Every structure is written in structure tokens, then in C-alpha cells.
MIZA-803985 format. One record per residue (C-alpha): residue number from 1; residue in one letter; x, y, z. Coordinates in nm, 4 decimals. Example, Ala and Ser with C-alpha at 12.3 -4.5 7.8 and 13.67 -1.06 7.14 Angstrom:
{i->1&aa->a&xx->1.2300&yy->-0.4500&zz->0.7800}
{i->2&aa->s&xx->1.3670&yy->-0.1060&zz->0.7140}
//
This chain:
{i->1&aa->x&xx->3.5383&yy->-3.1519&zz->1.7818}
{i->2&aa->x&xx->3.7567&yy->-3.3685&zz->1.5602}
{i->3&aa->x&xx->3.6138&yy->-3.6984&zz->1.4406}
{i->4&aa->x&xx->3.8749&yy->-3.9731&zz->1.4099}
{i->5&aa->x&xx->3.8382&yy->-4.1892&zz->1.1021}
{i->6&aa->x&xx->3.8450&yy->-4.5643&zz->1.1407}
{i->7&aa->x&xx->4.1885&yy->-4.6862&zz->1.0144}
{i->8&aa->x&xx->4.0290&yy->-4.9976&zz->0.8656}
{i->9&aa->x&xx->3.7735&yy->-4.7952&zz->0.6717}
{i->10&aa->x&xx->4.0453&yy->-4.5571&zz->0.5491}
{i->11&aa->x&xx->4.2557&yy->-4.8530&zz->0.4337}
{i->12&aa->x&xx->3.9553&yy->-5.0016&zz->0.2504}
{i->13&aa->x&xx->3.8932&yy->-4.6682&zz->0.0795}
{i->14&aa->x&xx->4.2570&yy->-4.6512&zz->-0.0341}
{i->15&aa->x&xx->4.2433&yy->-5.0071&zz->-0.1687}
{i->16&aa->x&xx->3.9213&yy->-4.9268&zz->-0.3541}
{i->17&aa->x&xx->4.0780&yy->-4.6174&zz->-0.5147}
{i->18&aa->x&xx->4.3846&yy->-4.8171&zz->-0.6204}
{i->19&aa->x&xx->4.1615&yy->-5.0905&zz->-0.7653}
{i->20&aa->x&xx->3.9602&yy->-4.8504&zz->-0.9801}
{i->21&aa->x&xx->4.2798&yy->-4.6744&zz->-1.0866}
{i->22&aa->x&xx->4.4279&yy->-5.0069&zz->-1.1960}
{i->23&aa->x&xx->4.1200&yy->-5.0705&zz->-1.4106}
{i->24&aa->x&xx->4.1717&yy->-4.7414&zz->-1.5912}
{i->25&aa->x&xx->4.5482&yy->-4.7803&zz->-1.6437}
{i->26&aa->x&xx->4.5267&yy->-4.9592&zz->-1.9835}
{i->27&aa->x&xx->4.2982&yy->-4.6891&zz->-2.1233}
{i->28&aa->x&xx->4.5137&yy->-4.4125&zz->-1.9742}
{i->29&aa->x&xx->4.8226&yy->-4.5730&zz->-2.1290}
{i->30&aa->x&xx->4.6673&yy->-4.5927&zz->-2.4763}
{i->31&aa->x&xx->4.5271&yy->-4.2383&zz->-2.4592}
{i->32&aa->x&xx->4.8606&yy->-4.1105&zz->-2.3280}
{i->33&aa->x&xx->5.0522&yy->-4.2690&zz->-2.6154}
{i->34&aa->x&xx->4.8009&yy->-4.1441&zz->-2.8714}
{i->35&aa->x&xx->4.8358&yy->-3.7899&zz->-2.7368}
{i->36&aa->x&xx->5.2028&yy->-3.7676&zz->-2.6452}
{i->37&aa->x&xx->5.3758&yy->-3.9493&zz->-2.9324}
{i->38&aa->x&xx->5.2317&yy->-3.7268&zz->-3.2108}
{i->39&aa->x&xx->5.3237&yy->-3.4160&zz->-3.0114}
{i->40&aa->x&xx->5.6803&yy->-3.5401&zz->-2.9672}
{i->41&aa->x&xx->5.6985&yy->-3.6156&zz->-3.3408}
{i->42&aa->x&xx->5.5725&yy->-3.2659&zz->-3.4266}
{i->43&aa->x&xx->5.8277&yy->-3.1074&zz->-3.1930}
{i->44&aa->x&xx->6.1078&yy->-3.3048&zz->-3.3569}
{i->45&aa->x&xx->5.9779&yy->-3.2248&zz->-3.7048}
{i->46&aa->x&xx->5.9714&yy->-2.8522&zz->-3.6279}
{i->47&aa->x&xx->6.3518&yy->-2.8519&zz->-3.5947}
{i->48&aa->x&xx->6.4160&yy->-3.0372&zz->-3.9220}
{i->49&aa->x&xx->6.4753&yy->-2.8952&zz->-4.2679}
{i->50&aa->x&xx->6.3611&yy->-3.0674&zz->-4.5843}
{i->51&aa->x&xx->6.7062&yy->-3.2297&zz->-4.5886}
{i->52&aa->x&xx->6.6549&yy->-3.3724&zz->-4.2368}
{i->53&aa->x&xx->6.9048&yy->-3.1328&zz->-4.0805}
{i->54&aa->x&xx->6.8365&yy->-2.9776&zz->-3.7412}
{i->55&aa->x&xx->6.7752&yy->-2.6027&zz->-3.7405}
{i->56&aa->x&xx->6.5781&yy->-2.3258&zz->-3.5697}
{i->57&aa->x&xx->6.5168&yy->-2.1610&zz->-3.9040}
{i->58&aa->x&xx->6.1616&yy->-2.2925&zz->-3.9173}
{i->59&aa->x&xx->6.0752&yy->-2.0997&zz->-3.6017}
{i->60&aa->x&xx->6.2420&yy->-1.7835&zz->-3.7301}
{i->61&aa->x&xx->6.0568&yy->-1.8051&zz->-4.0617}
{i->62&aa->x&xx->5.7149&yy->-1.8761&zz->-3.9176}
{i->63&aa->x&xx->5.7224&yy->-1.6444&zz->-3.6153}
{i->64&aa->x&xx->5.8563&yy->-1.3526&zz->-3.8186}
{i->65&aa->x&xx->5.5795&yy->-1.3819&zz->-4.0788}
{i->66&aa->x&xx->5.2861&yy->-1.1444&zz->-4.0565}
{i->67&aa->x&xx->5.0601&yy->-1.4141&zz->-4.2036}
{i->68&aa->x&xx->5.1148&yy->-1.6264&zz->-3.8948}
{i->69&aa->x&xx->4.9995&yy->-1.3581&zz->-3.6528}
{i->70&aa->x&xx->4.7118&yy->-1.2627&zz->-3.8815}
{i->71&aa->x&xx->4.5993&yy->-1.6270&zz->-3.8780}
{i->72&aa->x&xx->4.6310&yy->-1.6334&zz->-3.4989}
{i->73&aa->x&xx->4.4155&yy->-1.3210&zz->-3.4651}
{i->74&aa->x&xx->4.1538&yy->-1.4736&zz->-3.6980}
{i->75&aa->x&xx->4.1572&yy->-1.7934&zz->-3.4907}
{i->76&aa->x&xx->4.0990&yy->-1.6035&zz->-3.1667}
{i->77&aa->x&xx->3.8279&yy->-1.3864&zz->-3.3232}
{i->78&aa->x&xx->3.6396&yy->-1.6931&zz->-3.4462}
{i->79&aa->x&xx->3.6701&yy->-1.8676&zz->-3.1089}
{i->80&aa->x&xx->3.5647&yy->-1.5598&zz->-2.9090}
{i->81&aa->x&xx->3.2759&yy->-1.4857&zz->-3.1454}
{i->82&aa->x&xx->3.1520&yy->-1.8441&zz->-3.1303}
{i->83&aa->x&xx->3.1801&yy->-1.8466&zz->-2.7504}
{i->84&aa->x&xx->2.9939&yy->-1.5163&zz->-2.7110}
{i->85&aa->x&xx->2.7039&yy->-1.6264&zz->-2.9328}
{i->86&aa->x&xx->2.6858&yy->-1.9686&zz->-2.7657}
{i->87&aa->x&xx->2.6604&yy->-1.7996&zz->-2.4242}
{i->88&aa->x&xx->2.3913&yy->-1.5580&zz->-2.5446}
{i->89&aa->x&xx->2.1857&yy->-1.8323&zz->-2.7122}
{i->90&aa->x&xx->2.2690&yy->-2.1343&zz->-2.5001}
{i->91&aa->x&xx->2.2148&yy->-1.9946&zz->-2.1499}
{i->92&aa->x&xx->1.8487&yy->-1.8895&zz->-2.2016}
{i->93&aa->x&xx->1.7844&yy->-2.2137&zz->-2.3922}
{i->94&aa->x&xx->1.9306&yy->-2.4211&zz->-2.1082}
{i->95&aa->x&xx->1.7142&yy->-2.2298&zz->-1.8602}
{i->96&aa->x&xx->1.4052&yy->-2.2973&zz->-2.0697}
{i->97&aa->x&xx->1.4899&yy->-2.6694&zz->-2.0910}
{i->98&aa->x&xx->1.5578&yy->-2.6923&zz->-1.7168}
{i->99&aa->x&xx->1.2237&yy->-2.5211&zz->-1.6434}
{i->100&aa->x&xx->1.0201&yy->-2.7396&zz->-1.8798}
{i->101&aa->x&xx->0.8479&yy->-3.0631&zz->-1.7920}
{i->102&aa->x&xx->1.0743&yy->-3.3685&zz->-1.8283}
{i->103&aa->x&xx->0.8938&yy->-3.5030&zz->-2.1352}
{i->104&aa->x&xx->0.9047&yy->-3.1669&zz->-2.3138}
{i->105&aa->x&xx->1.2665&yy->-3.1099&zz->-2.2085}
{i->106&aa->x&xx->1.3730&yy->-3.4488&zz->-2.3451}
{i->107&aa->x&xx->1.1983&yy->-3.3808&zz->-2.6767}
{i->108&aa->x&xx->1.3569&yy->-3.0373&zz->-2.7105}
{i->109&aa->x&xx->1.6972&yy->-3.1758&zz->-2.6150}
{i->110&aa->x&xx->1.6665&yy->-3.4352&zz->-2.8916}
{i->111&aa->x&xx->1.6100&yy->-3.1556&zz->-3.1452}
{i->112&aa->x&xx->1.9043&yy->-2.9596&zz->-3.0032}
{i->113&aa->x&xx->2.1343&yy->-3.2621&zz->-3.0257}
{i->114&aa->x&xx->2.0194&yy->-3.3505&zz->-3.3776}
{i->115&aa->x&xx->2.3131&yy->-3.1711&zz->-3.5491}
{i->116&aa->x&xx->2.5594&yy->-3.3971&zz->-3.3668}
{i->117&aa->x&xx->2.4057&yy->-3.7029&zz->-3.5327}
{i->118&aa->x&xx->2.5265&yy->-3.6008&zz->-3.8773}
{i->119&aa->x&xx->2.8748&yy->-3.5469&zz->-4.0195}
{i->120&aa->x&xx->3.0267&yy->-3.2023&zz->-3.9775}
{i->121&aa->x&xx->3.1066&yy->-3.2019&zz->-4.3492}
{i->122&aa->x&xx->2.7421&yy->-3.2656&zz->-4.4379}
{i->123&aa->x&xx->2.6263&yy->-2.9905&zz->-4.2014}
{i->124&aa->x&xx->2.8798&yy->-2.7461&zz->-4.3394}
{i->125&aa->x&xx->2.7726&yy->-2.8039&zz->-4.6980}
{i->126&aa->x&xx->2.4128&yy->-2.7756&zz->-4.5804}
{i->127&aa->x&xx->2.4885&yy->-2.4239&zz->-4.4567}
{i->128&aa->x&xx->2.6566&yy->-2.3532&zz->-4.7894}
{i->129&aa->x&xx->2.3307&yy->-2.4364&zz->-4.9664}
{i->130&aa->x&xx->2.1353&yy->-2.2147&zz->-4.7277}
{i->131&aa->x&xx->2.3682&yy->-1.9136&zz->-4.7185}
{i->132&aa->x&xx->2.5022&yy->-1.8711&zz->-5.0727}
{i->133&aa->x&xx->2.3789&yy->-1.5889&zz->-5.2962}
{i->134&aa->x&xx->2.1243&yy->-1.8140&zz->-5.4677}
{i->135&aa->x&xx->2.0555&yy->-2.0118&zz->-5.1510}
{i->136&aa->x&xx->1.7311&yy->-2.0587&zz->-4.9636}
{i->137&aa->x&xx->1.7832&yy->-1.7739&zz->-4.7141}
{i->138&aa->x&xx->1.8670&yy->-1.5111&zz->-4.9747}
{i->139&aa->x&xx->1.5870&yy->-1.6372&zz->-5.1981}
{i->140&aa->x&xx->1.3402&yy->-1.5923&zz->-4.9113}
{i->141&aa->x&xx->1.4746&yy->-1.2450&zz->-4.8249}
{i->142&aa->x&xx->1.4675&yy->-1.1130&zz->-5.1801}
{i->143&aa->x&xx->1.1383&yy->-1.2841&zz->-5.2598}
{i->144&aa->x&xx->0.9675&yy->-1.1231&zz->-4.9587}
{i->145&aa->x&xx->1.1102&yy->-0.7819&zz->-5.0445}
{i->146&aa->x&xx->1.3124&yy->-0.7502&zz->-4.7240}
{i->147&aa->x&xx->1.6319&yy->-0.7064&zz->-4.9245}
{i->148&aa->x&xx->1.6830&yy->-0.5664&zz->-5.2718}
{i->149&aa->x&xx->1.9749&yy->-0.7953&zz->-5.3486}
{i->150&aa->x&xx->2.1284&yy->-1.1108&zz->-5.1975}
{i->151&aa->x&xx->2.3248&yy->-1.0630&zz->-4.8760}
{i->152&aa->x&xx->2.6886&yy->-1.1816&zz->-4.8514}
{i->153&aa->x&xx->2.6288&yy->-1.4590&zz->-4.5984}
{i->154&aa->x&xx->2.8938&yy->-1.7060&zz->-4.7068}
{i->155&aa->x&xx->3.2618&yy->-1.7109&zz->-4.8052}
{i->156&aa->x&xx->3.3303&yy->-1.4613&zz->-4.5264}
{i->157&aa->x&xx->3.3662&yy->-1.4310&zz->-4.1487}
{i->158&aa->x&xx->2.9884&yy->-1.4219&zz->-4.0945}
{i->159&aa->x&xx->2.9183&yy->-1.7498&zz->-4.2708}
{i->160&aa->x&xx->3.2076&yy->-1.9205&zz->-4.0941}
{i->161&aa->x&xx->3.0812&yy->-1.7987&zz->-3.7571}
{i->162&aa->x&xx->2.7286&yy->-1.9247&zz->-3.8276}
{i->163&aa->x&xx->2.8570&yy->-2.2724&zz->-3.9105}
{i->164&aa->x&xx->3.0791&yy->-2.2867&zz->-3.6020}
{i->165&aa->x&xx->2.8004&yy->-2.1732&zz->-3.3688}
{i->166&aa->x&xx->2.5663&yy->-2.4332&zz->-3.5171}
{i->167&aa->x&xx->2.8175&yy->-2.7067&zz->-3.4365}
{i->168&aa->x&xx->2.9237&yy->-2.5875&zz->-3.0895}
{i->169&aa->x&xx->2.5905&yy->-2.4768&zz->-2.9413}
{i->170&aa->x&xx->2.4798&yy->-2.8304&zz->-2.8390}
{i->171&aa->x&xx->2.8195&yy->-2.8948&zz->-2.6771}
{i->172&aa->x&xx->2.7876&yy->-2.5717&zz->-2.4790}
{i->173&aa->x&xx->2.4282&yy->-2.6479&zz->-2.3847}
{i->174&aa->x&xx->2.4930&yy->-2.9884&zz->-2.2259}
{i->175&aa->x&xx->2.6938&yy->-2.8808&zz->-1.9164}
{i->176&aa->x&xx->2.4843&yy->-2.5649&zz->-1.8698}
{i->177&aa->x&xx->2.1596&yy->-2.7609&zz->-1.8827}
{i->178&aa->x&xx->2.2965&yy->-3.0207&zz->-1.6401}
{i->179&aa->x&xx->2.3992&yy->-2.7471&zz->-1.3940}
{i->180&aa->x&xx->2.0631&yy->-2.5679&zz->-1.4128}
{i->181&aa->x&xx->1.8655&yy->-2.8898&zz->-1.3842}
{i->182&aa->x&xx->2.0420&yy->-2.9724&zz->-1.0550}
{i->183&aa->x&xx->1.9460&yy->-2.6407&zz->-0.8925}
{i->184&aa->x&xx->1.7089&yy->-2.6968&zz->-0.6014}
{i->185&aa->x&xx->1.3686&yy->-2.5592&zz->-0.6995}
{i->186&aa->x&xx->1.3105&yy->-2.4566&zz->-0.3378}
{i->187&aa->x&xx->1.5817&yy->-2.1916&zz->-0.3756}
{i->188&aa->x&xx->1.3963&yy->-2.0354&zz->-0.6665}
{i->189&aa->x&xx->1.0693&yy->-2.0460&zz->-0.4735}
{i->190&aa->x&xx->1.2384&yy->-1.8897&zz->-0.1709}
{i->191&aa->x&xx->1.3633&yy->-1.6011&zz->-0.3819}
{i->192&aa->x&xx->1.0172&yy->-1.5478&zz->-0.5293}
{i->193&aa->x&xx->0.8531&yy->-1.5601&zz->-0.1845}
{i->194&aa->x&xx->1.0877&yy->-1.2831&zz->-0.0685}
{i->195&aa->x&xx->0.9674&yy->-1.0533&zz->-0.3470}
{i->196&aa->x&xx->1.2394&yy->-1.1125&zz->-0.6073}
{i->197&aa->x&xx->1.1367&yy->-1.0617&zz->-0.9676}
{i->198&aa->x&xx->1.2145&yy->-1.3195&zz->-1.2356}
{i->199&aa->x&xx->1.5156&yy->-1.1190&zz->-1.3508}
{i->200&aa->x&xx->1.6474&yy->-1.0848&zz->-0.9967}
{i->201&aa->x&xx->1.6009&yy->-1.4582&zz->-0.9345}
{i->202&aa->x&xx->1.7914&yy->-1.5434&zz->-1.2499}
{i->203&aa->x&xx->2.0700&yy->-1.2974&zz->-1.1695}
{i->204&aa->x&xx->2.1132&yy->-1.3779&zz->-0.7991}
{i->205&aa->x&xx->2.0163&yy->-1.7451&zz->-0.7753}
{i->206&aa->x&xx->2.0181&yy->-1.9332&zz->-1.1049}
{i->207&aa->x&xx->2.3241&yy->-1.7851&zz->-1.2786}
{i->208&aa->x&xx->2.5568&yy->-1.8079&zz->-0.9742}
{i->209&aa->x&xx->2.4555&yy->-2.1694&zz->-0.9096}
{i->210&aa->x&xx->2.4974&yy->-2.2631&zz->-1.2759}
{i->211&aa->x&xx->2.8266&yy->-2.0749&zz->-1.3198}
{i->212&aa->x&xx->3.0228&yy->-2.4004&zz->-1.3093}
{i->213&aa->x&xx->2.8285&yy->-2.5403&zz->-1.6052}
{i->214&aa->x&xx->2.8601&yy->-2.2160&zz->-1.8008}
{i->215&aa->x&xx->3.2337&yy->-2.2123&zz->-1.7331}
{i->216&aa->x&xx->3.2752&yy->-2.5750&zz->-1.8417}
{i->217&aa->x&xx->3.0772&yy->-2.5129&zz->-2.1595}
{i->218&aa->x&xx->3.2858&yy->-2.2042&zz->-2.2329}
{i->219&aa->x&xx->3.6089&yy->-2.4018&zz->-2.2014}
{i->220&aa->x&xx->3.4761&yy->-2.6716&zz->-2.4354}
{i->221&aa->x&xx->3.3653&yy->-2.4186&zz->-2.6974}
{i->222&aa->x&xx->3.6721&yy->-2.1971&zz->-2.6916}
{i->223&aa->x&xx->3.9361&yy->-2.4707&zz->-2.6872}
{i->224&aa->x&xx->3.7530&yy->-2.6832&zz->-2.9452}
{i->225&aa->x&xx->3.7028&yy->-2.4008&zz->-3.1933}
{i->226&aa->x&xx->4.0714&yy->-2.3052&zz->-3.1898}
{i->227&aa->x&xx->4.1406&yy->-2.6057&zz->-3.4118}
{i->228&aa->x&xx->3.8391&yy->-2.5859&zz->-3.6446}
{i->229&aa->x&xx->3.9317&yy->-2.6632&zz->-4.0059}
{i->230&aa->x&xx->3.6424&yy->-2.7888&zz->-4.2202}
{i->231&aa->x&xx->3.3993&yy->-2.5064&zz->-4.1413}
{i->232&aa->x&xx->3.6441&yy->-2.2190&zz->-4.2130}
{i->233&aa->x&xx->3.7738&yy->-2.3982&zz->-4.5226}
{i->234&aa->x&xx->3.4268&yy->-2.4481&zz->-4.6745}
{i->235&aa->x&xx->3.2246&yy->-2.1496&zz->-4.5505}
{i->236&aa->x&xx->3.5227&yy->-1.9146&zz->-4.5488}
{i->237&aa->x&xx->3.5954&yy->-1.9779&zz->-4.9141}
{i->238&aa->x&xx->3.9669&yy->-1.9068&zz->-4.8727}
{i->239&aa->x&xx->3.8996&yy->-1.5616&zz->-4.7246}
{i->240&aa->x&xx->3.8932&yy->-1.6723&zz->-4.3595}
{i->241&aa->x&xx->4.2287&yy->-1.8228&zz->-4.2680}
{i->242&aa->x&xx->4.2781&yy->-1.9428&zz->-3.9099}
{i->243&aa->x&xx->4.5879&yy->-2.1343&zz->-3.8057}
{i->244&aa->x&xx->4.4326&yy->-2.4681&zz->-3.9021}
{i->245&aa->x&xx->4.3887&yy->-2.3703&zz->-4.2687}
{i->246&aa->x&xx->4.7353&yy->-2.2154&zz->-4.2738}
{i->247&aa->x&xx->4.8810&yy->-2.5452&zz->-4.1565}
{i->248&aa->x&xx->4.6935&yy->-2.7307&zz->-4.4306}
{i->249&aa->x&xx->4.8109&yy->-2.4924&zz->-4.7028}
{i->250&aa->x&xx->5.1685&yy->-2.5037&zz->-4.5805}
{i->251&aa->x&xx->5.1602&yy->-2.8804&zz->-4.6248}
{i->252&aa->x&xx->4.9526&yy->-2.9116&zz->-4.9416}
{i->253&aa->x&xx->5.1163&yy->-2.6260&zz->-5.1314}
{i->254&aa->x&xx->5.4762&yy->-2.6209&zz->-5.0096}
{i->255&aa->x&xx->5.5183&yy->-2.9666&zz->-4.8498}
{i->256&aa->x&xx->5.6953&yy->-2.7830&zz->-4.5674}
{i->257&aa->x&xx->5.6587&yy->-3.0149&zz->-4.2693}
{i->258&aa->x&xx->5.8926&yy->-2.8074&zz->-4.0563}
{i->259&aa->x&xx->5.6927&yy->-2.4844&zz->-4.0848}
{i->260&aa->x&xx->5.3618&yy->-2.6696&zz->-4.0503}
{i->261&aa->x&xx->5.4917&yy->-2.8326&zz->-3.7323}
{i->262&aa->x&xx->5.5875&yy->-2.4921&zz->-3.5911}
{i->263&aa->x&xx->5.2351&yy->-2.3671&zz->-3.6617}
{i->264&aa->x&xx->5.0964&yy->-2.6761&zz->-3.4898}
{i->265&aa->x&xx->5.3132&yy->-2.6126&zz->-3.1838}
{i->266&aa->x&xx->5.2006&yy->-2.2493&zz->-3.1787}
{i->267&aa->x&xx->4.8388&yy->-2.3655&zz->-3.1790}
{i->268&aa->x&xx->4.9097&yy->-2.6139&zz->-2.8975}
{i->269&aa->x&xx->5.0779&yy->-2.3443&zz->-2.6902}
{i->270&aa->x&xx->4.7847&yy->-2.1075&zz->-2.7389}
{i->271&aa->x&xx->4.5416&yy->-2.3835&zz->-2.6368}
{i->272&aa->x&xx->4.7467&yy->-2.4653&zz->-2.3269}
{i->273&aa->x&xx->4.7763&yy->-2.1007&zz->-2.2201}
{i->274&aa->x&xx->4.4054&yy->-2.0341&zz->-2.2658}
{i->275&aa->x&xx->4.3169&yy->-2.3553&zz->-2.0837}
{i->276&aa->x&xx->4.5348&yy->-2.2541&zz->-1.7882}
{i->277&aa->x&xx->4.3772&yy->-1.9066&zz->-1.7881}
{i->278&aa->x&xx->4.0274&yy->-2.0546&zz->-1.7836}
{i->279&aa->x&xx->4.1119&yy->-2.2911&zz->-1.4989}
{i->280&aa->x&xx->4.2817&yy->-2.0157&zz->-1.2988}
{i->281&aa->x&xx->3.9811&yy->-1.7874&zz->-1.3468}
{i->282&aa->x&xx->3.7449&yy->-2.0648&zz->-1.2406}
{i->283&aa->x&xx->3.9492&yy->-2.1355&zz->-0.9280}
{i->284&aa->x&xx->3.9535&yy->-1.7653&zz->-0.8423}
{i->285&aa->x&xx->3.5775&yy->-1.7347&zz->-0.8864}
{i->286&aa->x&xx->3.5208&yy->-2.0455&zz->-0.6760}
{i->287&aa->x&xx->3.7449&yy->-1.9105&zz->-0.4014}
{i->288&aa->x&xx->3.5700&yy->-1.5729&zz->-0.4031}
{i->289&aa->x&xx->3.2324&yy->-1.7408&zz->-0.3959}
{i->290&aa->x&xx->3.3348&yy->-1.9521&zz->-0.0972}
{i->291&aa->x&xx->3.4683&yy->-1.6445&zz->0.0819}
{i->292&aa->x&xx->3.1388&yy->-1.4586&zz->0.0393}
{i->293&aa->x&xx->2.9268&yy->-1.7598&zz->0.1340}
//
């Protein structure tokens, strides 16, 4: 049976949507200008030589360089590694927070969010103090006899990955925790009453219902880390060179705005493609889940 909507109520709903949209238009306009104008400037700059002449030579030079593709591979490796570790650490932590009493969960969440209250530069140099050869971690390892000599924990891929995970883990945790907290506890009890073990309940009830939060957190982590600069520059020690550090060196060393703009466009294209892939995968999973429901 089809229920006919009241035309007056439908008209009121449309007017309400238009009203709230009009309230957001100034902010949308400012954000749009702040996002679009720099991109347009970068696109224009990528076709200019140092003598302000239009050319495609910048694209030929950058895209034919092996350093560019090496930097792109490093960027993707850092983003994928950070995402994988955030999923492995953040999902169980979000489950523990969602299962805890509200007071305990709020206290633990405050500790988890603590890194976001300090500057990323301060946190990065804090990890430098902890991870260097004469740092606190190596001093503890060698002093306890666990290692005979200091471990290479900084100025390499490992140190960079540690710093990036430390920054991104709270941002991954927030949507996952929100999704798990909204799961109806009766569903978990129903699974347990039917003989499901804890592992089976997590696999068949909790993870499917929190998949949206995990997916959102994954998008945030992966897209955000593609443009990381400070952490690779400090903890990588010049040995870890993603696209962001290559852009900086192209500008600071060669003052080549055209090539740096091409690298920036390449990074934007990679971000856009990966974002579309994530959204397409999420839509496909949602459609499959609805079909099996």
C-alpha cells in the first residue's frame, strides 16, 4: 500500500532544507574559494617555465624521472603501513572503549586524544628523543641486556612509520569507536544466548555493524597520510622521501615552481583516485550487505 505524503508537509520540508542550505552558503563559498583557487594557481604554474612561458616540459621532466615514481611508491608504502597498523591497533582499542563503563571509556578516550592537544612538530621531536641511538628506548633496551647495541629506530622507514601511526591512531579511533558504541547491546546478547563464542560474536555481529566506522577511519588515515611532511622530514632524516618532501626540496633547492606544481598535481590526482576507489568499495560493500540482509 502506498502512503501519499501531505503536499503541505512536503513543501515545508523543502523550505526547511533551502533555509538551512542558505545558512551554510557563506561558509561553503569561503571554503570553496580556499580550496579551488590554490588548485587553479598550481595548475597554471605547472605549465610555466621560470621565464613565465607556457610549456609541457615540466610534466615531461617530472613524469620521466625515476625519483618521482620512487617518491610515489614511498608515499603509498607509508600510507598503507600506517593504515594497516591503525586498523590492527585501533579496532581492538575501540572495542574495549565501547565495552567499558562510560566513566572509564571517557577517561581512556582522553588519554587517547592527548596527542592531538600538542603540536605535531613537538610530538615528532619527542619521538626523535625516544628513538635515537642514545634515546630512552635504546638506553632501556641496552641497559636491560635485551640488545647488545642500539637499534636503528630513527632516520629510517621504521621511525617515520611510528611517528605517523602515533599521530593518526586517534583520528582512526574516533569513527570506529562511535560506530561500535551505537551497536545495540541486545544483538550481542542474542548472539551469546545462541551459543556464539566471543570471537564469533565479534566476527559476525560487531565487525559487520561497525564496518562503516572502520571504513571512514581508513579513508581519513590513508588520504591524510599521503600528504605528510613534517614526520618524514624529521624522523626520516633525509632517507625517507615521499612526494611531500620531494616537493619541498624542489622548491628550496632549485626554486622550480613548475616542477613542484606538477608534483603537487600528481599528489592531488593520487588522492582523488584513491578517494574514489574507497567510496566505490564502500558502496559495493553496502549494496552486498543489503542484498544479503
